[in-house]
C-alpha positions in Angstrom: 0.0 0.0 0.0 1.2 3.5 -0.8 2.0 5.9 2.0 4.1 9.1 2.4 5.2 11.6 5.1 4.8 15.3 5.0 6.4 17.9 7.2 4.1 20.6 8.5 4.1 23.8 10.5 0.8 24.0 12.3 -0.8 27.2 13.6 -3.6 26.4 16.1 -6.4 28.7 17.2 -6.7 30.3 13.8 -9.8 32.0 12.4 -10.4 29.0 10.1 -8.9 25.8 8.8 -6.7 26.4 5.8 -3.6 25.4 3.9 -1.4 28.5 3.8 1.4 27.2 1.5 5.0 26.1 1.5 7.6 27.6 3.7 11.2 28.2 2.9 12.2 25.2 5.1 10.1 22.8 3.0 7.3 22.5 5.5 3.7 23.0 4.5 2.0 25.6 6.7 -1.5 24.7 7.9 -3.8 26.6 10.1 -6.5 25.0 12.2 -9.3 26.6 14.1 -9.0 24.2 17.1 -7.1 25.2 20.3 -4.0 23.2 21.2 -5.5 21.7 24.4 -6.2 18.0 25.0 -5.1 17.0 21.5 -7.9 19.0 19.9 -5.7 20.8 17.3 -4.1 17.4 16.4 -7.5 15.8 15.8 -8.6 18.8 13.8 -5.5 18.7 11.7 -6.0 15.0 10.9 -9.6 15.6 10.0 -8.8 18.7 7.9 -6.0 17.0 5.9 -8.1 13.8 5.4 -10.9 15.9 4.0 -8.6 18.0 1.8 -7.0 14.8 0.4 -10.2 12.9 0.0 -9.1 10.0 2.2 -10.5 8.5 5.5 -9.4 10.3 8.7 -7.8 7.1 10.0 -5.4 7.4 7.0 -3.7 10.4 8.5 -1.5 9.9 11.6 0.8 12.3 13.3 4.2 10.6 13.5 6.2 13.3 15.3 5.5 16.6 17.0 2.3 15.9 18.8 3.1 18.7 21.3 4.9 20.9 18.8 3.9 23.2 16.0 6.3 21.4 13.7 4.9 18.0 12.9 5.4 15.1 10.5 2.3 13.3 9.3 2.0 9.9 7.6 -0.6 9.7 4.8 -1.8 6.2 3.9 -3.1 5.5 0.5 -1.4 8.2 -1.5 2.2 8.5 -2.8 4.1 11.7 -2.0 3.5 12.9 -5.6 -0.3 12.4 -5.3 -0.5 14.0 -1.9 1.6 17.0 -2.9 -0.4 17.5 -6.2 -3.7 17.6 -4.2 -2.3 19.9 -1.5 -0.9 22.4 -4.0 -4.4 23.1 -5.3 
């Protein structure tokens, strides 16, 4: 099965969920409306990415950075090329 990892910079407690774009360090900047308390922002991030990519929520897992703004997520079911193509839109 295909899978890939994507490095993110997550901004919690934003006015809305949105993909901002690519940063100079190669991370994708993503804003989520949820607050960073009790894992809410992480759950919101996984749900938002799954919806944006058209995959089930369980296909997105946070591999590193659960308590940090800088995270690495694993995306099951898509190659890195497919995921990046969708996220660039």
